[in-house]
C-alpha positions in Angstrom: -204.1 184.1 189.6 -204.0 187.3 188.1 -201.3 187.7 185.2 -199.5 191.1 185.2 -199.5 192.9 181.8 -195.9 193.3 179.9 -195.1 197.1 178.8 -197.5 199.0 176.5 -196.5 199.3 173.1 -198.2 202.5 172.0 -195.3 204.7 172.3 -191.3 204.3 170.7 -190.2 203.8 174.3 -192.9 201.2 175.2 -191.5 199.8 171.8 -188.1 199.6 173.1 -189.2 198.1 176.4 -190.8 195.7 174.7 -188.2 194.7 172.6 -185.5 194.5 176.0 -188.4 192.1 177.4 -188.4 189.6 174.4 -185.1 189.4 172.5 -183.5 186.8 174.4 -186.5 185.0 174.3 -187.3 185.0 171.2 -183.9 184.6 169.5 -183.3 181.5 171.4 -186.7 180.2 170.0 -186.1 181.4 166.8 -182.4 179.2 166.8 -184.4 176.2 167.7 -185.9 176.5 163.9 -182.9 178.5 162.0 -179.2 177.0 162.8 -178.1 180.2 161.1 -177.9 183.0 163.7 -177.8 185.6 160.6 -180.9 184.5 159.3 -182.2 183.9 163.4 -181.3 187.6 163.9 -182.9 188.8 160.6 -186.0 186.6 161.7 -185.9 188.7 165.0 -186.3 191.9 163.2 -189.2 191.1 161.1 -191.0 189.6 163.9 -190.4 192.9 165.8 -191.5 195.1 162.7 -194.9 193.1 163.0 -195.1 194.0 166.4 -194.6 197.6 165.7 -197.2 197.4 162.7 -199.6 195.7 164.5 -199.9 198.3 167.3 -202.9 196.0 169.5 -200.5 194.5 171.5 -200.9 196.9 174.3 -204.1 195.3 175.1 -202.8 191.6 175.5 -201.1 190.2 179.0 -197.7 189.6 178.7 -198.1 185.7 178.1 -200.2 186.8 175.2 -197.5 189.0 174.0 -195.3 186.5 173.8 -197.7 183.9 172.5 -198.5 186.2 169.4 -194.4 187.0 169.4 -193.6 183.5 169.0 -196.5 182.3 166.6 -195.1 185.3 164.3 -191.6 184.1 164.7 -192.8 180.6 164.2 -194.3 181.7 160.6 -191.5 183.3 159.9 -188.8 180.3 160.1 -191.3 178.7 158.3 -191.0 181.2 155.4 -187.7 181.1 155.6 -187.4 177.3 155.4 -189.7 177.0 152.4 -187.4 179.5 150.8 -184.5 177.9 151.0 -186.0 174.7 149.8 -187.4 176.1 146.6 -184.3 178.3 146.2 -181.3 176.3 147.7 -178.4 178.9 148.5 -174.5 178.2 148.9 -173.0 179.5 152.1 -170.3 182.2 150.8 -168.2 181.4 153.6 -167.8 178.3 152.1 -167.2 179.4 148.5 -164.7 181.9 150.0 -162.7 179.4 150.9 -162.6 177.7 147.8 -162.1 180.4 145.8 -159.5 182.2 148.0 -158.1 178.9 149.4 -154.5 180.4 148.2 -153.2 183.4 146.6 -153.0 182.0 143.3 -156.9 181.7 143.1 -157.4 185.5 143.4 -159.8 187.3 141.3 -157.0 189.5 140.2 -153.9 186.4 139.7 -156.6 184.5 138.0 -157.3 187.4 135.4 -153.4 188.0 135.2 -152.9 184.1 134.6 -155.7 184.1 131.7 -154.1 187.0 129.8 -150.9 185.4 130.3 -152.0 181.7 128.8 -153.6 183.8 126.0 -150.5 185.7 125.0 -148.3 182.4 125.3 -151.3 180.8 123.0 -150.6 183.3 120.7 -147.3 183.4 120.7 -147.0 179.7 120.6 -149.1 180.0 117.4 -147.1 182.0 115.7 -144.4 179.0 115.7 -143.6 176.5 112.8 -146.2 173.3 113.5 -142.5 171.0 114.1 -141.4 173.2 116.8 -145.0 173.6 118.6 -145.3 169.8 118.2 -142.0 169.4 120.1 -142.9 172.2 122.9 -145.9 170.2 123.7 -144.0 166.9 124.0 -141.4 168.3 125.8 -143.7 170.4 128.1 -147.0 169.3 127.6 -146.7 165.3 128.0 -142.8 165.7 129.7 -141.3 163.4 127.7 -137.4 163.3 127.3 -135.4 164.6 124.4 -134.7 161.1 123.5 -138.3 160.0 123.5 -139.3 163.0 121.2 -136.5 162.0 119.0 -137.7 158.3 118.6 -141.5 159.7 118.3 -140.2 161.8 115.1 -137.8 159.6 113.8 -135.2 162.6 114.3 -131.9 162.7 116.0 -131.7 163.9 119.6 -129.4 166.8 118.5 -131.8 168.1 116.2 -134.7 167.9 118.4 -132.4 169.3 121.1 -132.2 172.4 118.8 -135.3 172.5 117.5 -136.5 173.1 121.1 -133.6 175.8 121.5 -134.5 177.8 118.6 -138.2 177.3 119.8 -137.9 178.7 123.6 -135.5 181.4 122.3 -138.6 182.9 119.7 -140.7 182.7 123.1 -138.5 184.5 124.8 -137.4 186.9 121.9 -140.9 187.5 121.1 -142.0 188.3 125.5 -138.6 190.9 125.1 -140.2 192.2 122.5 -144.0 192.9 124.6 -141.8 194.3 127.5 -139.7 196.9 125.5 -143.1 197.7 124.0 -145.1 198.2 127.2 -141.9 200.0 128.7 -142.4 203.1 126.4 
């Protein structure tokens, strides 16, 4: 039984015919080894680049061409798998889901929040130590005014006044900053 020869590979038109003839067969073959479609398509391009550079495919029968293309595809898949084992990667899609799960995690908002937290820490450091302590107990440990008073051996009224003064001082610093930035 005589095998017919596939399209010759000597000209660009012939190479395009070779591509059209084997592209779907090779892609399906590569996908057996490579699960990520983009990686499989990259390997497919590499296989056809190798075929274009080889140039002697015109003398082969159609079955021999397919066997040659499959062998090249197989070795390209093996190369990819070895690279992936040597240099493991994380899919960007999975990272993007984590990084941008909600708007508050976008890079712009993270940068703004970092700047705001830095400014808040600066303003808190300018308060007196007792004011810092009361703010920490109230907003860091979520204690009530009565619990703070018991811990610090002070009256609940004095804790309330110190908390109000500390918050007013912080408010004033932010207002001063806003006025400066409006100029």
